[in-house]
N, C-alpha and C positions, 0 to 999 in steps of 0.2 A: 556502287553496285548494290543490288538488293540482298536481302537476307532470305533468299529463296533456296539456298543450297541445302538447308535442312528439309528433308522431304515432309510433305504434309502428313504422311503416315508415321512420322517419327514417334508420336506418343504410343502407337500400337506396339512398335518394335521395342521401345523402352519398357513398357509394361510387361510385354511377353518375356523379355529377358530378365525381369525381376530387378531392374536397375533403379526404378523409382516406385517403391511400394509405400503408399500412404500409411504413416503411423507405425511402420515396423521396419524401417531401414536400419536402425541401430548404428548411425554413423559414428565414426571415431571422434572422440571428444577432443577439441583443441583447447586453446586458452586465450582469454582476453586480458591476461595479466602482464603482457609484454609492455616494455617502454618504447614507444614509437620514436623517441629521440636517440635511441642507441643504434649502433651499426647493425644492420640486418640485411639479408637478401630474401626477397619474397618472389614467388612464382605466379605469373599471370597467364592463364590459359584462355584463348579466344578462338573464334572460328574463321577469322579473315584469312585469306590466302593469296588473293591477287596482289601483284607487285605493288600497285599504288596504294592498296589498302594496308599492306604490311608496312610500307614506308610511313603512312599516316599514323599507325600504331607506334612505330619506333620513334617518330618525331614527338608523339605525345609523351612517351616514356622519358625521352630526353628532357622535355620541359619539366616533368615531374621530378626527376632526379636533381635538376638544378635547384628546385625549391626545397627538396629534401635530400641533401647530399649524403645523409647517413643511410638512406634506404636504396638499395640496389634492386632492380626489377629484372627478373629473367622472364622473357616473353616467349610463349610457345603458341604458334598459330595453327590454323587448319584443324582444330580439335572439335570433334563432334560431341553432342550431348551425351551419347552413350559412353564415349571414352571418359568424359569428365566424371560421370556418375559411377562408373566402375572404379575409378581412382579414389573417389570420395568414400565409397563403401569400404575399400581396402585400407584407406588411411596411410599412414607412414610418411617418411621423409620425401617420397616422390610425388605425393599428392599436391595439387596447387593450393595457393593461398587465396588468390582472387580468381573468380570464375565468371564467364559470360556465356550467354546463349542467344541464338537468333530466334528461339522458339518461345514466344510469350505464352503459348498455350500450356507449357509445362510448369509455369510458375507455381500453380496450386500444389503440384507434387513437390517442388523444391522446398516450399514453405512447410507443407504438412508433414513431410518426411523428416524434417530437421537437417537435411543435407546442407542447406544454406542457412546461415544464422540470421536471426532477427536483427535488422539494422537500426531499429528505433532507439535502443540504448546508446548506440554510437552517435546517432544524430543528437540526442539530448545532451550527451557528454560534450560534444564539440559545438553545440549551438546552431545546428542546421535545422531550420524550420521547413520541413518538406512541403507543406501546403503553400508556403510563399515562393518556394523555388520551382516546383514542378507543377505542370497542369494536372488537374484532378484525374482526367481520363488516363494519363500515363501512370499515375499512382494506382489506379484501379487495376491495371494489368501487371503491376509489379508486387502485388500483395495478395494474400489469401486469408480470409477469416481473421482479420486483425493482425496478421503477421506480415510486416514489411521486410521480406527476406531478399528483396532485390530493388534496384533503382534503375530508371531508364537510361540507356546509353545510346542516344540518337533514336530517331523514330522513322517509320515509313508511313506515308500517307498515299492513299489511292485515289486517282481521279480518272478523267477521260482525255485521251489524246485524240485529236481529230485532224483529218486531212482537209486543209483549207481549200486546196484546188478542187477536190471532189465536191465539197460544199458549194463552191461557186458554180461548178458544172451542173449541179442539181438545183440551183436557184435557192439555196438555203443560206440565210444571212447571218445566223448565229447558232451556236451549239444549243441543243435542247436543254430545257430546264426542268420539264416535267416528264413523267413516264409516257403520257399520251403523245407528247411531241417527239419523244425518243422513238416510239414505235413508228410514227409517221415518217420521221426523217430516215430511219433505218430502211424503210421500204423505198423511199426516193433515191437513196444512195446506192441501192443494190443494182448491179449490172449483170444480167445473165449472159452466159456463153453456151448456147445449146442446152445440154442437160446439166451443165455446171455453171460456174460463175467466173466473171473477170474480177468482180469485187462484191463483197457484202457490206451492208451498212454497218452492222454490228453483229459479231458472232456471239450469241448468248450461250452456246454450248459450254457446259461446266468443266469439260476436260481441256479447254483451251488455256494454255499458259497460266496466267494468274487468276483465271475465272472461277476459283473455288467459290461455291455458292454463298458462303458467309460474307464475301466481300461486296457483292451486289446487294445482298439481303440487308446489309448495314444501312442502306438508304431508306429503309422502312423503320429503322430504330426498333427492331424486335426485342421482346423480353424473352430470353431463353428459359429462365427458371423462375418458379414461384419463390416466395420468401423462405419456404422450408427446403429449397434446393431441388424440388421436383421439376422435371422438364414440362414445359407448357406450350410447345410449338403448336399442338392441335387446338389450343384454346385461343391463340393469338390471331386476330383477323389479318394482321400483317403477313402471316405465313401464306395464307390463301391468296392474297393480293400479289405477293411476290411470285408465286408459281404461275398465277394467271398471267401476269405481265411477261414473264419469261416465255410462256406459250404464245402470247401475242407477237412477241418479237420474232419467234421462229416462224409462225404462220405467215407473217407479213413478208418474209424473205424466202419462202419456198418450203418451209417445214423442216423438222428435225433431221430426217434421213438425208435430204439433199445437202443441208448445212454440214452434217457430220462427215459426209463423203468429202466435201470441200476442205473441211478442217484437217482431215488426215493427209492432205496434200501439202500442208504448210511445213516450212523449214523449222529448225530448232529456234526456240525462243530467244536465246542469247547469241545467235549468229546473225550474219548479214542476210540470212534467208528468213528472218522474222517476218511474219505475214503483214504486219502494219508497215514495216519498212519497205516491203516489196509492193505496197499499194493494193494488197488484197483485202484490207480492212479499212473502212473509212472512219470508223470510230472504234476505240480500243480502251479497255480498262487496264490500267497499269500504274506503277509507282513512280516516284520522283526521279529514280535513276535512269528511266528510259530516255529522258530528254538528252542527257549527256551522251548516251549511246547513239541516239539519232544524229547528233552533231558529229560525233566521231566517225560515223558511217557515211556522213555527207548525204543525207536523204535528199532525193531529187524532187521533192515536192514541198510546198509550204505547209507547215503544220502548227497546231496550237494546242493549248491545254485548258481544260475547264473542269469544274466539279462534275461528278456524275449527276444525272437527273434524279429528282425525288418524286415520290407519289404525288398525284395531282392535289390530293387533300392535305398535303404537307408542304405546299409551295413555299411557305415562309422559312423552311429549313434549308432551302437551296444553298449550297456551299459546303454541306457536310460531306463526310467520306469515312472510309474504313481506316483505322489506325492500328499499327502494330510496331514492333521495333526490337532492338537488342536490349537485353537486360544484363546487369552486372551485380555480383554479390560476393560474399565471403564464405569460403568453405568452412563447414563446422569443424573439420579436422585440423584447420590451421592453428599453429601455436604462436602465430604472430598477427592476431586479429586486429590489434590497434594499428599496426603498421599497414596491414592490408586495407583497413578502413581509410587511411590517408590516401591510398591510391584510388579506391572506389570514389571517395569524395571528390578528388581532383578530376577524375575522368567524367563524372556525372554532373557535378555541381559548379565547377569553376567556369564562369561565363566565357572567358577568353579561350580556354581549352575547348569547350563545347563548340564554339563558333569555328575555330580553326579546324577541328576534326570534321564538323559537318561540311564545311567548304571543301575539304580535302577529298572526301569520299562521296560528296553530293547526296547526303542524307539529311533528313529534317532534324534540326536541333531539338533537344528534349527538356529545356528549361525555359521558363517564362522570359527571363532576361535575354537568353540567347536568341529566342524567337523574335525579340524586338530589336536585336542589335543591328546598327547600321553597317556593321562589318560583314554581314552575311552576303553571300553571292547575290548580286543584283539582277541576275537573269529573271525576267518576268515570268517565264514558265516555271522556274523553280519556286518563285514566290507564290504562285498559285497553290502549290502544295503546302507552303507555310500557312497560308490562309485556311486551308482545309484542316491542318493540324490545330489551328487556334479556334476553329469554329466550335461553338458550344454544343452543337448538335452532333458532332462527329462521334463515332462509336468504336469502342474496343470490345473484344470478346471477354465475357466474364470468366474468371478463373474457376477451375474445377479441381477437385482432389485427384482425379484420374487424368489430369492434363487435358489435352485436346481430343479425347476420345469422342466426345459428343459432336465435335466438328467433323471428324472422320465419318461418324454415323450419319450426320446430315448430308455429307458429301455423297456417300454411297446411296442414300435414299434419293438424292437429287438426280443422280445418274439414271436411276430406274424410272423416276417420274418423268424426266424430260424425254425419255424414249417411249413414253406412252404405255408403260407397263405397270402403272398404279391405277387400277380401275376405279377406286374410290379414295379420293385425296384425304378426306377426313379420317377414314379408317386407317389409311396408311400412316398418317401423322400420329394417330393414337398409338399404333404399334411402335412407331419410332420413339415416342415418349417413353413407352414401357421399356424398350431396349436401352435407352439412355439411363433411365432410373435403375434398371437391373445392374448395369455395369458400374454405376456410381456406388450402389450398395455393396457390390462385390469388392470394390477397391477399398471400402471402409472396413471390411472384415479381415 
C-alpha cells in the first residue's frame, strides 16, 4: 500500500500548529550513553495501519528481537506526523524512541529542529557506510544541510500504468517514451461520449489521485532552488516546458473544463471504482502498489507498466521517475538512543529484512543490496519500478527547512494555471518564487 495517507498539505498543518518550527523546537534532550547490550524496552511509532502492513511490521520486530533478545520493542501504528511531533516536543516517558514518517517533505524540519537526532555518529560508531548501503537519491531526501537525521525505510517509485487492450484498439504498439508521443497517444486513446467521455488517454489534471504536479514535473529534472536556497522556478526553462506540455495534453483531449467534469465523476482512488480500474483512463500515473491492487480487484483488461515519458530533448533519460518513501529515525528525547539505533539499523540496512519487508507490503526496497537481491518479488511489473528506483536520472524532492511548503505552493499555483487563470506564466512563476522565498525566510526567523 502507498504512503499516501499523509495528506499533501500536512506540512502546512504541522507548521500552523507549531509542531515543527525550524531552529526553535527546543526538543527534550535524551541520551546516547545507554548500553545496547543491556535489557531494555523501546517504543517504535509508525504510520502503517492496514492488516497486512501491521503484520509485516510485527514480523520485522520478531526478527529483530531474535537477533537482539535483550531489546524488546513496543510497536504503535497508525500514528500521524502531527502526533509524533507533539509527543517529541513534550518528551517524557510516553514519547517514542524510534520514529518513522511517510512524508519525506518534512525531513528538513525534522533535522533542522533537532527533533530527530543526527545518525552519522551512530553509523560511524557501528561501521555502517551509508554511501555504500543506500542509493544517493534516497540519502538526499533523508538529510538536510549535512544532517543525516533519517534513513530510508522502503521507497515509492512512480511510473505509468497503461491499458494494453485500449492500446491495441487504438493501433498503438508500445507505451510512449517522449512527451510528443505522449500527447499523440493520449489523443488516439480518447473516446468521446457525447459531451463527455467513455475514456480519456491520460488525465493530466493535477487534482486527480496521485497527480500532484511535482510527480510529473520530475520527468524534466527541474532545479527548484539556487545554491543559496532561493526558489528558481521562473528561471528554469523546464518549468515552462512542463506547463506547456500539460496544456497540450489537455487540448488534445478536449480541454481542461471537459476533462475536469469527467474527473469529478471518478470513484475513490483506493476503491474498486478507481478510474483506471474501471477503464476510464488508458494511461495513468501511479506507484508500485497499484499493480497488487489491480490483481486483487481482478481487472478485466490486460495492463502493463512502463516509465513515464520524458521531454523530447532528454530522450536518453527515459526510465527515470519520481521517488519518495518512508523515513525512520531516532527521537532526540529518547534515553535509549543506542538501542534505538540497533532497531533503525536493522529495519533500514539489513538486506534480508529490507527484502522481506518490501515483498510483504509491495514497496520498493531502499538499499543497493536489496534492490539487486534475487529474492525480491519476480513480478515483472514490480521490477519496472525497481528499475525506475535504480535509474540515475530519477528525482527526489529537495529538502527544505519548512518541509514541503514549496510543494504545496507549486500545487496551488498549478491548479490556477491549468484552469487558465494565469494570464502571464513568467510573471506568475516569479510571484510564486517570491512567495516560496518569503515562507522560507519566515520559517528561519
